[in-house]
C-alpha positions, 0 to 999 in steps of 0.5 A: 572484474567484468566492466558493467558498462561493457556488459551493458553495451554487450546486451544492448547490441544483442537486444538491438540486433546491431552496433548502430541501433545499440549505439542509439540506445546507449548514447554512443557512436557505432565505433565506440560500441564496437570498441567496447565489445572488442575490449570485452572480448579481450578481457575474456579472451573469447569472441562473443559476437559474429559480425555480418558486414552485409546486413550489419547484423550480429549473432552470438558465438557460443561463448556469447550465449553463455555470457548473455544470461549473466550479463543481463542479471548483473546489469539489472542488479546494478540498476536496482542498486542504483535506483535503491541508493537514489532514495537517499536513505529511505529503504527497508520494510515497514510492518503496518497494521490496518483496522479490518474496517478500514476502506479497502479502496482507500487503503490500496490508493494510499499504498500505491501512492506511497510505493510510487514515491518511495520504491525502495520501501516495502510495506508488509500490511496486517489487518486486525481489530484496533485492540489487536493492533495496539497489542502488537505495537506494544510487543513490537510485532508491528512498526506502525499501526492505524487504530480506531479509538476514543478521540483524544485518547493516548499519544500518537504520531498523527491523528484524524478526527472521525465523525460517526453516522447512523446509517440505514438503506433507503427503504428500511423501516425505522420504527423496529423494536428491537433495532436490527443492528449491522455491526463488526465483530466483537471488540470493534469500537463502532460496534461498542459505540452503537450498542452503548448509544442505543442502551443509553437511550433506552432502546432495544437492539438485536444483531441482525448481521455481523462481518469483519468486512467494511464492504459487507457491512455497507452492502448489508446497509444498502440491502435494508438489513438493518442500521449501522454506525459508520464514519463519514468516509464509509457512508455511500450514496444509497445510504440514508443518514439518520439524525436525532429526529429519527431517534438516533442521537449523534455518538461520541466522536472517535479518531483514527490514530497512527501509533508507532513502536519506536520513539525515534523513527527510522527514515523509512517509517518517518517517510510513511508517517509524513506521507499519511499526514499529507494524504489521509483526510479526516473521516 
C-alpha cells in the first residue's frame, strides 16, 4: 500500500520545484523530505525524481510522471474524506422544497451560509407552489419544504409569521374599477387571499398581470401595472403600501412553515432546521 504522507511529500516537491521549498510547505526539514522521497522510491523500486545539485531543482523521471497524476488524486481524495469526517456526522443530501414566490436573493444568501457552515451537506432544491410542495412531502419526494399557508394551520418543524401588505406603484391611480391585480399563478395563497379580500369588500377586480416569479411581480408593481399582495420582506422602496383608508383592508395573516417528511430527522436535516430557525426572520 502506498503511504499517503509520502505521496503528499512527493506532490509538494514537484509543485514547489525543490526539496527546501517543499519542506516549508509540509513543515519538514529538507533532509526529512529527501528521506521520504527515497523511501517512496524504494517502495516502488523506481526512481521518481532527478536531482540537480547546482540549482537544487528537481525534474520528474518517466516513472515519476506516471505516478504524479495518481498521487494528486489520492492526496485530494484523502483530504476530501478528512474534511467530510470532520463535519461530525452532518453529511449527506437534503431535498428541499422552496415556494416559487420566495425571494431568490434571500434564498441564495441562506443556502450560501448553510453551505459554508456544513460543507458536507448537499442541498437539492425544488421550486413549486406550496400545495405542490406539501403533496411531495406527503409522498416523501422531498425531505423538507418551506410552505406558505394559513397562520397556525397544521404542525411544523418551525414557523415564521408573515404580515401581508397591499402594494402599488407610486403613480398608480387607486380608484380604478375593477381593481387591476398582479398575482402569482393559480393555487398561490397570496392570490387567493387578494381575490377573497376584494370580493368580501364588494369590490370588482381583474387580473392585469400573472407570473410565477416574485421579481416579476415586484417589477410589475413598480411599473404601476396594478396592485398586489406581498409579505413585508418583498415590499420594495418604490412600492406604496396601501392601508384601510385607501379602501384596502388588512388581509388575514399567513405564515411560512418548515415541514418535514420524517418524524425523526437525520442529523443533516436537523442541521438545516437549526440553521433556518437561526437565520430566517419573520416576513
